[in-house]
N, CA, C, O and the ligand as a Tripos MOL2 file, in Angstrom:
@<TRIPOS>MOLECULE
protein
  241   239    61     0     0
PROTEIN
NO_CHARGES

@<TRIPOS>ATOM
      1 N          -5.9300   -7.9420  -18.6190 N.3       1 MET1
      2 CA         -5.6490   -8.0360  -17.1910 C.3       1 MET1
      3 C          -6.7100   -7.2720  -16.4260 C.2       1 MET1
      4 O          -7.0390   -6.1350  -16.7670 O.2       1 MET1
      5 N          -7.2440   -7.8970  -15.3930 N.am      2 SER2
      6 CA         -8.2670   -7.2440  -14.5950 C.3       2 SER2
      7 C          -7.9230   -7.3220  -13.1220 C.2       2 SER2
      8 O          -7.5210   -8.3740  -12.6260 O.2       2 SER2
      9 N          -8.0790   -6.2220  -12.4300 N.am      3 ASP3
     10 CA         -7.8260   -6.1900  -10.9940 C.3       3 ASP3
     11 C          -9.1280   -6.2650  -10.2100 C.2       3 ASP3
     12 O          -9.1400   -6.0710   -8.9940 O.2       3 ASP3
     13 N         -10.1940   -6.5400  -10.8880 N.am      4 LEU4
     14 CA        -11.5030   -6.4370  -10.2420 C.3       4 LEU4
     15 C         -11.6740   -7.4000   -9.0810 C.2       4 LEU4
     16 O         -12.3930   -7.0960   -8.1280 O.2       4 LEU4
     17 N         -11.0260   -8.5570   -9.1450 N.am      5 THR5
     18 CA        -11.2460   -9.5400   -8.0920 C.3       5 THR5
     19 C         -10.1000   -9.5640   -7.0830 C.2       5 THR5
     20 O         -10.0620  -10.4160   -6.1960 O.2       5 THR5
     21 N          -9.1790   -8.6340   -7.2260 N.am      6 PHE6
     22 CA         -8.0480   -8.5820   -6.2990 C.3       6 PHE6
     23 C          -7.9790   -7.2270   -5.6110 C.2       6 PHE6
     24 O          -8.4530   -6.2130   -6.1240 O.2       6 PHE6
     25 N          -7.3810   -7.2480   -4.4490 N.am      7 HIS7
     26 CA         -6.9940   -5.9720   -3.8820 C.3       7 HIS7
     27 C          -5.6120   -6.1420   -3.2700 C.2       7 HIS7
     28 O          -5.1050   -7.2550   -3.1320 O.2       7 HIS7
     29 N          -5.0340   -5.0450   -2.9190 N.am      8 TYR8
     30 CA         -3.6820   -5.0320   -2.3740 C.3       8 TYR8
     31 C          -3.7490   -4.6520   -0.9090 C.2       8 TYR8
     32 O          -4.4220   -3.6930   -0.5300 O.2       8 TYR8
     33 N          -3.0390   -5.4190   -0.0880 N.am      9 VAL9
     34 CA         -3.0580   -5.1960    1.3510 C.3       9 VAL9
     35 C          -1.6270   -4.9910    1.8320 C.2       9 VAL9
     36 O          -0.7240   -5.7540    1.4910 O.2       9 VAL9
     37 N          -1.4420   -3.9560    2.6220 N.am     10 LEU10
     38 CA         -0.1230   -3.6530    3.1630 C.3      10 LEU10
     39 C          -0.2500   -3.4310    4.6650 C.2      10 LEU10
     40 O          -0.9590   -2.5310    5.1160 O.2      10 LEU10
     41 N           0.4470   -4.2640    5.4300 N.am     11 ASP11
     42 CA          0.4290   -4.1100    6.8770 C.3      11 ASP11
     43 C           1.5820   -3.2160    7.2900 C.2      11 ASP11
     44 O           2.7480   -3.6050    7.2190 O.2      11 ASP11
     45 N           1.2450   -2.0290    7.7160 N.am     12 CYS12
     46 CA          2.2770   -1.1100    8.1880 C.3      12 CYS12
     47 C           2.7730   -1.5940    9.5550 C.2      12 CYS12
     48 O           1.9860   -2.1180   10.3440 O.2      12 CYS12
     49 N           4.0650   -1.4250    9.8400 N.am     13 PRO13
     50 CA          4.6040   -1.8510   11.1370 C.3      13 PRO13
     51 C           3.8850   -1.2130   12.3260 C.2      13 PRO13
     52 O           3.9430   -1.7580   13.4280 O.2      13 PRO13
     53 N           3.2210   -0.0950   12.1410 N.am     14 CYS14
     54 CA          2.5260    0.5610   13.2470 C.3      14 CYS14
     55 C           1.2010   -0.1120   13.5570 C.2      14 CYS14
     56 O           0.5290    0.2650   14.5170 O.2      14 CYS14
     57 N           0.8090   -1.1120   12.7550 N.am     15 GLY15
     58 CA         -0.4150   -1.8350   13.0460 C.3      15 GLY15
     59 C          -1.5760   -1.4600   12.1470 C.2      15 GLY15
     60 O          -2.6400   -2.0770   12.2110 O.2      15 GLY15
     61 N          -1.3800   -0.4650   11.3200 N.am     16 THR16
     62 CA         -2.4380   -0.0540   10.4010 C.3      16 THR16
     63 C          -2.4200   -0.9330    9.1550 C.2      16 THR16
     64 O          -1.3620   -1.1780    8.5750 O.2      16 THR16
     65 N          -3.5810   -1.3990    8.7540 N.am     17 THR17
     66 CA         -3.6910   -2.1680    7.5180 C.3      17 THR17
     67 C          -4.2080   -1.2650    6.4130 C.2      17 THR17
     68 O          -5.2850   -0.6770    6.5100 O.2      17 THR17
     69 N          -3.4110   -1.1740    5.3660 N.am     18 LEU18
     70 CA         -3.7640   -0.3170    4.2400 C.3      18 LEU18
     71 C          -4.2240   -1.1880    3.0820 C.2      18 LEU18
     72 O          -3.6570   -2.2510    2.8320 O.2      18 LEU18
     73 N          -5.2420   -0.7380    2.3870 N.am     19 THR19
     74 CA         -5.7270   -1.5060    1.2430 C.3      19 THR19
     75 C          -5.9550   -0.5980    0.0420 C.2      19 THR19
     76 O          -6.2720    0.5840    0.1810 O.2      19 THR19
     77 N          -5.7870   -1.1770   -1.1300 N.am     20 GLY20
     78 CA         -6.0640   -0.4540   -2.3620 C.3      20 GLY20
     79 C          -6.5510   -1.4390   -3.4020 C.2      20 GLY20
     80 O          -6.2200   -2.6230   -3.3510 O.2      20 GLY20
     81 N          -7.3330   -0.9520   -4.3400 N.am     21 LEU21
     82 CA         -7.9100   -1.8440   -5.3380 C.3      21 LEU21
     83 C          -7.0210   -2.0130   -6.5630 C.2      21 LEU21
     84 O          -7.2960   -2.8400   -7.4330 O.2      21 LEU21
     85 N          -5.9640   -1.2290   -6.6220 N.am     22 SER22
     86 CA         -5.0410   -1.3330   -7.7600 C.3      22 SER22
     87 C          -3.6430   -0.9960   -7.2650 C.2      22 SER22
     88 O          -3.4750   -0.5130   -6.1450 O.2      22 SER22
     89 N          -2.6520   -1.2490   -8.0920 N.am     23 GLU23
     90 CA         -1.2840   -0.8850   -7.7130 C.3      23 GLU23
     91 C          -1.1990    0.6120   -7.4470 C.2      23 GLU23
     92 O          -0.6050    1.0510   -6.4620 O.2      23 GLU23
     93 N          -1.7970    1.3810   -8.3370 N.am     24 ASP24
     94 CA         -1.7380    2.8310   -8.1650 C.3      24 ASP24
     95 C          -2.3840    3.2590   -6.8540 C.2      24 ASP24
     96 O          -1.8990    4.1590   -6.1680 O.2      24 ASP24
     97 N          -3.4950    2.5920   -6.5170 N.am     25 GLU25
     98 CA         -4.2220    3.0050   -5.3240 C.3      25 GLU25
     99 C          -3.4740    2.6380   -4.0500 C.2      25 GLU25
    100 O          -3.4190    3.4440   -3.1200 O.2      25 GLU25
    101 N          -2.8960    1.4400   -3.9840 N.am     26 ILE26
    102 CA         -2.1820    1.0720   -2.7660 C.3      26 ILE26
    103 C          -0.9480    1.9500   -2.5960 C.2      26 ILE26
    104 O          -0.5860    2.2980   -1.4720 O.2      26 ILE26
    105 N          -0.3080    2.3060   -3.6860 N.am     27 VAL27
    106 CA          0.8490    3.2130   -3.6000 C.3      27 VAL27
    107 C           0.4040    4.5770   -3.0680 C.2      27 VAL27
    108 O           1.0560    5.1700   -2.2100 O.2      27 VAL27
    109 N          -0.7070    5.0490   -3.5930 N.am     28 GLU28
    110 CA         -1.2270    6.3490   -3.1680 C.3      28 GLU28
    111 C          -1.6120    6.3280   -1.6900 C.2      28 GLU28
    112 O          -1.2750    7.2390   -0.9330 O.2      28 GLU28
    113 N          -2.3230    5.2760   -1.2950 N.am     29 VAL29
    114 CA         -2.7670    5.1470    0.0940 C.3      29 VAL29
    115 C          -1.5740    5.0090    1.0350 C.2      29 VAL29
    116 O          -1.5500    5.5960    2.1170 O.2      29 VAL29
    117 N          -0.5870    4.2260    0.6070 N.am     30 ALA30
    118 CA          0.5880    4.0100    1.4560 C.3      30 ALA30
    119 C           1.3720    5.3000    1.6490 C.2      30 ALA30
    120 O           1.8180    5.5940    2.7580 O.2      30 ALA30
    121 N           1.5420    6.0630    0.5920 N.am     31 PHE31
    122 CA          2.2960    7.3150    0.7230 C.3      31 PHE31
    123 C           1.5190    8.3420    1.5340 C.2      31 PHE31
    124 O           2.1110    9.1110    2.2890 O.2      31 PHE31
    125 N           0.2070    8.3610    1.3860 N.am     32 ALA32
    126 CA         -0.6080    9.2770    2.1810 C.3      32 ALA32
    127 C          -0.4540    8.9330    3.6600 C.2      32 ALA32
    128 O          -0.3350    9.8240    4.5010 O.2      32 ALA32
    129 N          -0.4560    7.6300    3.9750 N.am     33 HIS33
    130 CA         -0.2820    7.1750    5.3540 C.3      33 HIS33
    131 C           1.1110    7.5240    5.8640 C.2      33 HIS33
    132 O           1.2590    8.0110    6.9850 O.2      33 HIS33
    133 N           2.1180    7.2820    5.0560 N.am     34 LEU34
    134 CA          3.4940    7.5960    5.4560 C.3      34 LEU34
    135 C           3.6570    9.0860    5.7430 C.2      34 LEU34
    136 O           4.2380    9.4780    6.7550 O.2      34 LEU34
    137 N           3.1390    9.9020    4.8420 N.am     35 ARG35
    138 CA          3.3030   11.3470    5.0210 C.3      35 ARG35
    139 C           2.5760   11.8370    6.2630 C.2      35 ARG35
    140 O           3.0370   12.7570    6.9380 O.2      35 ARG35
    141 N           1.4390   11.2200    6.5590 N.am     36 GLU36
    142 CA          0.6430   11.6840    7.6880 C.3      36 GLU36
    143 C           1.1630   11.1530    9.0180 C.2      36 GLU36
    144 O           1.2330   11.8900   10.0010 O.2      36 GLU36
    145 N           1.5320    9.8540    9.0480 N.am     37 VAL37
    146 CA          1.8700    9.2070   10.3180 C.3      37 VAL37
    147 C           3.3660    9.0070   10.5030 C.2      37 VAL37
    148 O           3.8730    9.0490   11.6240 O.2      37 VAL37
    149 N           4.0700    8.7890    9.3960 N.am     38 HIS38
    150 CA          5.5120    8.5190    9.4700 C.3      38 HIS38
    151 C           6.2860    9.4360    8.5270 C.2      38 HIS38
    152 O           6.9830    8.9610    7.6300 O.2      38 HIS38
    153 N           6.1670   10.7420    8.7290 N.am     39 PRO39
    154 CA          6.8190   11.6630    7.7830 C.3      39 PRO39
    155 C           8.3280   11.4440    7.6850 C.2      39 PRO39
    156 O           8.9430   11.7600    6.6670 O.2      39 PRO39
    157 N           8.9170   10.9020    8.7480 N.am     40 ASP40
    158 CA         10.3600   10.6500    8.7180 C.3      40 ASP40
    159 C          10.7170    9.4980    7.7890 C.2      40 ASP40
    160 O          11.8540    9.4020    7.3270 O.2      40 ASP40
    161 N           9.7460    8.6180    7.5100 N.am     41 MET41
    162 CA          9.9980    7.4590    6.6470 C.3      41 MET41
    163 C           9.5860    7.7080    5.1970 C.2      41 MET41
    164 O          10.0180    6.9970    4.2900 O.2      41 MET41
    165 N           8.7660    8.7010    4.9930 N.am     42 ALA42
    166 CA          8.1490    8.8870    3.6760 C.3      42 ALA42
    167 C           9.1880    9.0240    2.5590 C.2      42 ALA42
    168 O           8.9850    8.5340    1.4490 O.2      42 ALA42
    169 N          10.2860    9.6860    2.8630 N.am     43 ASP43
    170 CA         11.2810    9.9110    1.8190 C.3      43 ASP43
    171 C          12.1090    8.6690    1.5080 C.2      43 ASP43
    172 O          12.8020    8.6240    0.4920 O.2      43 ASP43
    173 N          12.0400    7.6600    2.3760 N.am     44 ASP44
    174 CA         12.8510    6.4560    2.1810 C.3      44 ASP44
    175 C          12.1720    5.4330    1.2800 C.2      44 ASP44
    176 O          12.7990    4.4670    0.8450 O.2      44 ASP44
    177 N          10.8950    5.6460    1.0030 N.am     45 TYR45
    178 CA         10.1610    4.6570    0.2370 C.3      45 TYR45
    179 C           9.8530    5.1460   -1.1720 C.2      45 TYR45
    180 O           9.6190    6.3300   -1.4180 O.2      45 TYR45
    181 N           9.8620    4.1890   -2.0750 N.am     46 GLU46
    182 CA          9.4650    4.4710   -3.4410 C.3      46 GLU46
    183 C           8.3640    3.4950   -3.8260 C.2      46 GLU46
    184 O           8.0740    2.5330   -3.1150 O.2      46 GLU46
    185 N           7.7710    3.7740   -4.9620 N.am     47 ARG47
    186 CA          6.6690    2.9450   -5.4470 C.3      47 ARG47
    187 C           7.0110    1.4480   -5.4080 C.2      47 ARG47
    188 O           6.1920    0.6280   -4.9930 O.2      47 ARG47
    189 N           8.2230    1.1050   -5.8440 N.am     48 ASP48
    190 CA          8.5970   -0.3110   -5.8930 C.3      48 ASP48
    191 C           8.6440   -0.9460   -4.5050 C.2      48 ASP48
    192 O           8.3170   -2.1210   -4.3430 O.2      48 ASP48
    193 N           9.0510   -0.1660   -3.5110 N.am     49 HIS49
    194 CA          9.0930   -0.7010   -2.1510 C.3      49 HIS49
    195 C           7.6930   -1.0290   -1.6550 C.2      49 HIS49
    196 O           7.4540   -2.0730   -1.0470 O.2      49 HIS49
    197 N           6.7790   -0.1110   -1.9320 N.am     50 VAL50
    198 CA          5.3960   -0.3240   -1.5000 C.3      50 VAL50
    199 C           4.8320   -1.5740   -2.1630 C.2      50 VAL50
    200 O           4.2030   -2.4030   -1.5060 O.2      50 VAL50
    201 N           5.0610   -1.7070   -3.4720 N.am     51 LEU51
    202 CA          4.5020   -2.8540   -4.1860 C.3      51 LEU51
    203 C           5.1740   -4.1540   -3.7600 C.2      51 LEU51
    204 O           4.5540   -5.2170   -3.7900 O.2      51 LEU51
    205 N           6.4370   -4.0690   -3.3640 N.am     52 PHE52
    206 CA          7.1440   -5.2580   -2.9030 C.3      52 PHE52
    207 C           6.5520   -5.7550   -1.5910 C.2      52 PHE52
    208 O           6.4510   -6.9610   -1.3650 O.2      52 PHE52
    209 N           6.1650   -4.8290   -0.7360 N.am     53 MET53
    210 CA          5.6450   -5.2020    0.5820 C.3      53 MET53
    211 C           4.1540   -5.5330    0.5610 C.2      53 MET53
    212 O           3.6460   -6.2320    1.4370 O.2      53 MET53
    213 N           3.4770   -5.0240   -0.4440 N.am     54 ALA54
    214 CA          2.0340   -5.2500   -0.4940 C.3      54 ALA54
    215 C           1.7290   -6.6720   -0.9460 C.2      54 ALA54
    216 O           2.4410   -7.2480   -1.7690 O.2      54 ALA54
    217 N           0.6570   -7.2240   -0.3920 N.am     55 ARG55
    218 CA          0.2050   -8.5480   -0.8070 C.3      55 ARG55
    219 C          -1.0020   -8.3860   -1.7130 C.2      55 ARG55
    220 O          -1.8970   -7.5850   -1.4420 O.2      55 ARG55
    221 N          -1.0160   -9.1580   -2.7950 N.am     56 LYS56
    222 CA         -2.1710   -9.1290   -3.6930 C.3      56 LYS56
    223 C          -3.0850  -10.2760   -3.2970 C.2      56 LYS56
    224 O          -2.7200  -11.4460   -3.4130 O.2      56 LYS56
    225 N          -4.2630   -9.9330   -2.8340 N.am     57 LEU57
    226 CA         -5.1750  -10.9430   -2.3120 C.3      57 LEU57
    227 C          -6.4830  -10.9460   -3.0820 C.2      57 LEU57
    228 O          -6.9080   -9.9290   -3.6300 O.2      57 LEU57
    229 N          -7.1050  -12.1050   -3.1100 N.am     58 VAL58
    230 CA         -8.4290  -12.1990   -3.7170 C.3      58 VAL58
    231 C          -9.4130  -11.4650   -2.8160 C.2      58 VAL58
    232 O          -9.4390  -11.6580   -1.6010 O.2      58 VAL58
    233 N         -10.2040  -10.6390   -3.4330 N.am     59 ARG59
    234 CA        -11.2100   -9.8950   -2.6860 C.3      59 ARG59
    235 C         -12.3870  -10.7910   -2.3320 C.2      59 ARG59
    236 O         -12.8370  -11.5910   -3.1520 O.2      59 ARG59
    237 N         -12.8660  -10.6560   -1.1450 N.am     60 ARG60
    238 CA        -14.0220  -11.4460   -0.7160 C.3      60 ARG60
    239 C         -15.1900  -10.5420   -0.3910 C.2      60 ARG60
    240 O         -16.2570  -11.0250   -0.0110 O.2      60 ARG60
    241 ZN          1.9940    3.1800    9.8010 Zn       61 ZN61
@<TRIPOS>BOND
     1     1     2 1
     2     2     3 1
     3     3     4 2
     4     3     5 am
     5     5     6 1
     6     6     7 1
     7     7     8 2
     8     7     9 am
     9     9    10 1
    10    10    11 1
    11    11    12 2
    12    11    13 am
    13    13    14 1
    14    14    15 1
    15    15    16 2
    16    15    17 am
    17    17    18 1
    18    18    19 1
    19    19    20 2
    20    19    21 am
    21    21    22 1
    22    22    23 1
    23    23    24 2
    24    23    25 am
    25    25    26 1
    26    26    27 1
    27    27    28 2
    28    27    29 am
    29    29    30 1
    30    30    31 1
    31    31    32 2
    32    31    33 am
    33    33    34 1
    34    34    35 1
    35    35    36 2
    36    35    37 am
    37    37    38 1
    38    38    39 1
    39    39    40 2
    40    39    41 am
    41    41    42 1
    42    42    43 1
    43    43    44 2
    44    43    45 am
    45    45    46 1
    46    46    47 1
    47    47    48 2
    48    47    49 am
    49    49    50 1
    50    50    51 1
    51    51    52 2
    52    51    53 am
    53    53    54 1
    54    54    55 1
    55    55    56 2
    56    55    57 am
    57    57    58 1
    58    58    59 1
    59    59    60 2
    60    59    61 am
    61    61    62 1
    62    62    63 1
    63    63    64 2
    64    63    65 am
    65    65    66 1
    66    66    67 1
    67    67    68 2
    68    67    69 am
    69    69    70 1
    70    70    71 1
    71    71    72 2
    72    71    73 am
    73    73    74 1
    74    74    75 1
    75    75    76 2
    76    75    77 am
    77    77    78 1
    78    78    79 1
    79    79    80 2
    80    79    81 am
    81    81    82 1
    82    82    83 1
    83    83    84 2
    84    83    85 am
    85    85    86 1
    86    86    87 1
    87    87    88 2
    88    87    89 am
    89    89    90 1
    90    90    91 1
    91    91    92 2
    92    91    93 am
    93    93    94 1
    94    94    95 1
    95    95    96 2
    96    95    97 am
    97    97    98 1
    98    98    99 1
    99    99   100 2
   100    99   101 am
   101   101   102 1
   102   102   103 1
   103   103   104 2
   104   103   105 am
   105   105   106 1
   106   106   107 1
   107   107   108 2
   108   107   109 am
   109   109   110 1
   110   110   111 1
   111   111   112 2
   112   111   113 am
   113   113   114 1
   114   114   115 1
   115   115   116 2
   116   115   117 am
   117   117   118 1
   118   118   119 1
   119   119   120 2
   120   119   121 am
   121   121   122 1
   122   122   123 1
   123   123   124 2
   124   123   125 am
   125   125   126 1
   126   126   127 1
   127   127   128 2
   128   127   129 am
   129   129   130 1
   130   130   131 1
   131   131   132 2
   132   131   133 am
   133   133   134 1
   134   134   135 1
   135   135   136 2
   136   135   137 am
   137   137   138 1
   138   138   139 1
   139   139   140 2
   140   139   141 am
   141   141   142 1
   142   142   143 1
   143   143   144 2
   144   143   145 am
   145   145   146 1
   146   146   147 1
   147   147   148 2
   148   147   149 am
   149   149   150 1
   150   150   151 1
   151   151   152 2
   152   151   153 am
   153   153   154 1
   154   154   155 1
   155   155   156 2
   156   155   157 am
   157   157   158 1
   158   158   159 1
   159   159   160 2
   160   159   161 am
   161   161   162 1
   162   162   163 1
   163   163   164 2
   164   163   165 am
   165   165   166 1
   166   166   167 1
   167   167   168 2
   168   167   169 am
   169   169   170 1
   170   170   171 1
   171   171   172 2
   172   171   173 am
   173   173   174 1
   174   174   175 1
   175   175   176 2
   176   175   177 am
   177   177   178 1
   178   178   179 1
   179   179   180 2
   180   179   181 am
   181   181   182 1
   182   182   183 1
   183   183   184 2
   184   183   185 am
   185   185   186 1
   186   186   187 1
   187   187   188 2
   188   187   189 am
   189   189   190 1
   190   190   191 1
   191   191   192 2
   192   191   193 am
   193   193   194 1
   194   194   195 1
   195   195   196 2
   196   195   197 am
   197   197   198 1
   198   198   199 1
   199   199   200 2
   200   199   201 am
   201   201   202 1
   202   202   203 1
   203   203   204 2
   204   203   205 am
   205   205   206 1
   206   206   207 1
   207   207   208 2
   208   207   209 am
   209   209   210 1
   210   210   211 1
   211   211   212 2
   212   211   213 am
   213   213   214 1
   214   214   215 1
   215   215   216 2
   216   215   217 am
   217   217   218 1
   218   218   219 1
   219   219   220 2
   220   219   221 am
   221   221   222 1
   222   222   223 1
   223   223   224 2
   224   223   225 am
   225   225   226 1
   226   226   227 1
   227   227   228 2
   228   227   229 am
   229   229   230 1
   230   230   231 1
   231   231   232 2
   232   231   233 am
   233   233   234 1
   234   234   235 1
   235   235   236 2
   236   235   237 am
   237   237   238 1
   238   238   239 1
   239   239   240 2
@<TRIPOS>SUBSTRUCTURE
     1 MET1         2 RESIDUE 1 A MET
     2 SER2         6 RESIDUE 1 A SER
     3 ASP3        10 RESIDUE 1 A ASP
     4 LEU4        14 RESIDUE 1 A LEU
     5 THR5        18 RESIDUE 1 A THR
     6 PHE6        22 RESIDUE 1 A PHE
     7 HIS7        26 RESIDUE 1 A HIS
     8 TYR8        30 RESIDUE 1 A TYR
     9 VAL9        34 RESIDUE 1 A VAL
    10 LEU10       38 RESIDUE 1 A LEU
    11 ASP11       42 RESIDUE 1 A ASP
    12 CYS12       46 RESIDUE 1 A CYS
    13 PRO13       50 RESIDUE 1 A PRO
    14 CYS14       54 RESIDUE 1 A CYS
    15 GLY15       58 RESIDUE 1 A GLY
    16 THR16       62 RESIDUE 1 A THR
    17 THR17       66 RESIDUE 1 A THR
    18 LEU18       70 RESIDUE 1 A LEU
    19 THR19       74 RESIDUE 1 A THR
    20 GLY20       78 RESIDUE 1 A GLY
    21 LEU21       82 RESIDUE 1 A LEU
    22 SER22       86 RESIDUE 1 A SER
    23 GLU23       90 RESIDUE 1 A GLU
    24 ASP24       94 RESIDUE 1 A ASP
    25 GLU25       98 RESIDUE 1 A GLU
    26 ILE26      102 RESIDUE 1 A ILE
    27 VAL27      106 RESIDUE 1 A VAL
    28 GLU28      110 RESIDUE 1 A GLU
    29 VAL29      114 RESIDUE 1 A VAL
    30 ALA30      118 RESIDUE 1 A ALA
    31 PHE31      122 RESIDUE 1 A PHE
    32 ALA32      126 RESIDUE 1 A ALA
    33 HIS33      130 RESIDUE 1 A HIS
    34 LEU34      134 RESIDUE 1 A LEU
    35 ARG35      138 RESIDUE 1 A ARG
    36 GLU36      142 RESIDUE 1 A GLU
    37 VAL37      146 RESIDUE 1 A VAL
    38 HIS38      150 RESIDUE 1 A HIS
    39 PRO39      154 RESIDUE 1 A PRO
    40 ASP40      158 RESIDUE 1 A ASP
    41 MET41      162 RESIDUE 1 A MET
    42 ALA42      166 RESIDUE 1 A ALA
    43 ASP43      170 RESIDUE 1 A ASP
    44 ASP44      174 RESIDUE 1 A ASP
    45 TYR45      178 RESIDUE 1 A TYR
    46 GLU46      182 RESIDUE 1 A GLU
    47 ARG47      186 RESIDUE 1 A ARG
    48 ASP48      190 RESIDUE 1 A ASP
    49 HIS49      194 RESIDUE 1 A HIS
    50 VAL50      198 RESIDUE 1 A VAL
    51 LEU51      202 RESIDUE 1 A LEU
    52 PHE52      206 RESIDUE 1 A PHE
    53 MET53      210 RESIDUE 1 A MET
    54 ALA54      214 RESIDUE 1 A ALA
    55 ARG55      218 RESIDUE 1 A ARG
    56 LYS56      222 RESIDUE 1 A LYS
    57 LEU57      226 RESIDUE 1 A LEU
    58 VAL58      230 RESIDUE 1 A VAL
    59 ARG59      234 RESIDUE 1 A ARG
    60 ARG60      238 RESIDUE 1 A ARG
    61 ZN61       241 GROUP 0 **** ****
């Protein structure tokens, strides 16, 4: 399995688009964003929620 040609994109409701090159990275980026911008929401999300909302797209 290779993630080299894909990335993960997550559109936060606040309008920020988050991207990561792997599942681990998008989870990390999403939690960093939540903790910084939406600290009240950070505790409500888990890894599975982030991955459920993230879209896996072909990188261009
Ligand atoms: Zn946000």
